C-alpha positions in Angstrom: 0.0 0.1 0.0 1.3 3.5 -1.0 1.9 5.9 1.8 0.8 9.2 0.3 2.6 11.9 2.3 2.0 15.7 1.7 5.3 16.9 0.2 5.0 20.5 1.2 4.8 22.1 4.6 2.0 24.6 5.2 2.8 28.0 3.5 1.9 30.2 6.4 3.0 33.7 7.4 1.9 36.2 10.0 0.2 38.7 7.6 -2.1 36.0 6.1 -5.9 36.8 6.2 -7.1 33.9 3.9 -6.1 30.3 3.8 -6.5 27.8 0.9 -7.3 24.2 2.2 -7.3 21.1 0.0 -6.3 17.4 0.6 -3.1 16.2 -1.2 -1.4 16.8 -4.5 -1.1 13.9 -6.9 1.2 11.0 -5.7 3.9 12.0 -8.1 4.6 15.1 -6.1 5.4 12.8 -3.1 7.7 10.6 -5.1 9.4 13.4 -7.0 8.5 12.1 -10.4 7.1 15.5 -11.6 5.9 15.8 -15.3 6.9 18.6 -17.7 4.8 21.5 -16.9 4.3 20.8 -13.2 5.4 23.3 -10.6 7.1 22.0 -7.6 4.8 23.7 -5.3 1.3 23.5 -3.8 -1.4 23.1 -6.5 1.4 22.7 -9.0 0.0 19.9 -11.1 -0.1 20.7 -14.8 -3.6 19.2 -14.8 -4.9 21.4 -11.9 -6.8 24.7 -12.5 -6.1 26.7 -9.3 -3.1 28.5 -10.7 -4.6 29.1 -14.2 -7.7 30.5 -12.4 -5.7 32.9 -10.3 -3.6 33.8 -13.3 -6.7 34.8 -15.1 -8.2 36.7 -12.2 -5.1 38.7 -11.3 -3.5 38.8 -14.9 -0.3 37.5 -13.3 1.5 36.1 -16.3 2.7 33.1 -14.3 5.3 30.6 -15.6 4.0 27.0 -15.9 7.2 24.9 -15.7 9.4 23.0 -13.2 11.6 25.9 -12.3 12.5 27.8 -9.1 11.2 31.0 -11.0 7.7 29.5 -11.2 7.7 28.6 -7.5 9.0 32.1 -6.6 6.2 33.8 -8.7 3.6 31.9 -6.8 5.0 32.6 -3.3 5.3 36.3 -4.1 1.7 36.4 -5.2 0.5 34.7 -2.1 2.4 37.0 0.2 1.3 40.1 -1.7 -2.4 39.0 -1.5 -2.0 37.7 2.1 -3.1 34.1 1.2 -1.8 31.2 3.0 -2.0 27.5 2.0 -2.5 24.7 4.6 -4.0 21.5 3.1 -5.9 19.5 5.7 -4.3 16.1 5.1 -0.7 15.2 6.4 -0.7 11.7 5.0 -2.9 8.8 3.9 -2.6 5.3 2.5 -3.7 4.2 -1.0 -4.3 0.8 -2.5 -4.4 2.4 -5.9 -1.8 5.1 -6.7 -3.9 8.0 -7.9 -5.1 11.4 -6.7 -8.7 10.7 -5.8 -9.9 11.8 -2.4 -12.2 8.8 -2.2 -9.1 6.4 -2.4 -7.6 7.8 0.8 -7.4 5.4 3.8 -6.0 5.8 7.3 -6.1 9.6 6.8 -3.9 11.6 9.2 -4.9 15.2 9.4 -2.9 18.2 10.2 -3.3 20.3 13.3 -5.5 22.9 11.6 -6.6 24.6 14.9 -3.0 24.9 16.0 -2.2 26.7 12.8 -5.2 28.9 13.0 -4.4 29.9 16.6 -0.8 30.7 15.7 -1.7 32.7 12.6 -4.6 34.6 14.1 -4.9 37.1 11.2 -6.6 34.4 9.1 -10.3 35.0 8.8 -11.3 33.1 5.7 -10.8 29.5 4.7 -11.1 28.7 1.1 -11.8 25.0 0.5 -10.8 23.7 -2.9 -13.7 21.2 -2.8 -16.9 20.5 -0.9 -18.4 18.1 1.6 -18.3 14.9 -0.5 -16.5 12.0 1.2 -12.9 12.8 2.1 -13.2 16.2 0.4 -11.4 19.2 2.2 -14.6 20.5 3.8 -15.7 17.0 4.9 -12.4 16.3 6.5 -12.2 19.7 8.1 -15.8 19.2 9.5 -14.7 15.9 10.9 -11.6 17.4 12.6 -13.7 20.2 14.1 -16.4 17.9 15.2 -13.9 15.9 17.2 -13.2 19.1 19.1 -16.9 19.9 19.5 -16.8 22.8 17.1 -19.4 23.0 14.3 -19.9 24.9 11.1 -23.0 27.2 10.9 -24.4 27.7 7.4 -24.6 31.1 6.0 -25.1 30.5 2.3 -26.4 27.0 1.3 -25.9 27.3 -2.5 -22.6 26.5 -4.1 -20.2 27.9 -3.2 -21.4 27.2 0.3 -20.4 29.5 3.1 -20.2 28.7 6.8 -18.8 30.2 9.9 -17.5 28.8 13.1 -16.0 30.1 16.4 -12.5 29.7 17.5 -12.3 31.4 20.9 -13.5 34.9 20.3 -12.8 34.8 16.6 -15.4 34.1 14.0 -13.9 32.4 10.9 -15.7 32.0 7.6 -15.3 29.1 5.2 -16.1 28.9 1.5 -16.4 25.7 -0.3 -15.4 26.3 -3.9 -15.9 23.9 -6.8 -12.8 21.8 -7.0 -10.2 23.1 -9.5 -9.6 19.7 -10.9 -10.6 18.0 -14.2 -12.6 15.4 -12.3 -14.9 18.1 -11.1 -15.8 19.2 -14.5 -18.9 16.8 -14.7 -20.3 18.4 -11.5 -19.6 21.9 -13.1 -21.4 20.8 -16.2 -24.5 20.0 -14.2 -24.8 23.3 -12.5 -27.7 25.5 -13.7 -25.5 28.6 -13.6 -23.0 27.0 -15.9 -25.8 25.7 -18.3 -27.2 29.3 -18.6 -23.8 30.8 -19.3 -23.0 28.0 -21.9 -26.4 28.6 -23.6 -25.6 32.3 -23.9 -22.1 31.8 -25.0 -21.0 28.3 -26.5 -17.4 29.2 -25.9 -17.9 29.6 -22.1 -15.7 26.9 -20.5 -15.4 25.2 -17.1 -12.4 27.3 -16.5 -14.4 30.4 -17.3 -17.0 29.2 -14.7 -14.4 28.7 -12.0 -12.8 32.2 -12.7 -16.4 33.6 -12.3 -16.9 31.6 -9.0 -13.5 32.2 -7.4 -13.1 35.9 -8.2 -15.2 37.4 -5.3 -13.4 35.3 -2.7 -9.8 36.1 -3.7 
């Protein structure tokens, strides 16, 4: 069985006000067998859409290649926008070596509240996926529930918004549509996407995510 360990430490810094939370990058980032076009950093898979989405929203002109320059561009952007990254999963086991959340077993979660208490400027958590089994919101809920903390719904439509209390702080969570190709079927079934597609046949799943993500970044 493959031990899928998160290859990157949390990208956290005192000025951060938002935090991106996912699960694990594809296994090749753990083994170091990166593909051409991968970036050796969080959400760096050449098949992922988070960085193309942010590139579009902020007109960044990012480099998409396996270089230190590409990593530095992303870190600089995150610091400038005060956005941290701390995926919820530290490690998990897999019978099949792939990137599916469903395939994770014996999941070990990171000390999320410890990080949130240390970096007290963080007010918003941006999940790169929802409450489906082993998704980032699902695992974060499970983590909080074990500590008798619960999410309170604010907006029930996708992207769902919740709040929870951490001491005297109120933190908000936003569950975005996952920036992965596997989520494109879910995007295609959404009424908002269908309406946009009917109005403009060139409207893509990437366009949809840019539209959805923009207000929260």
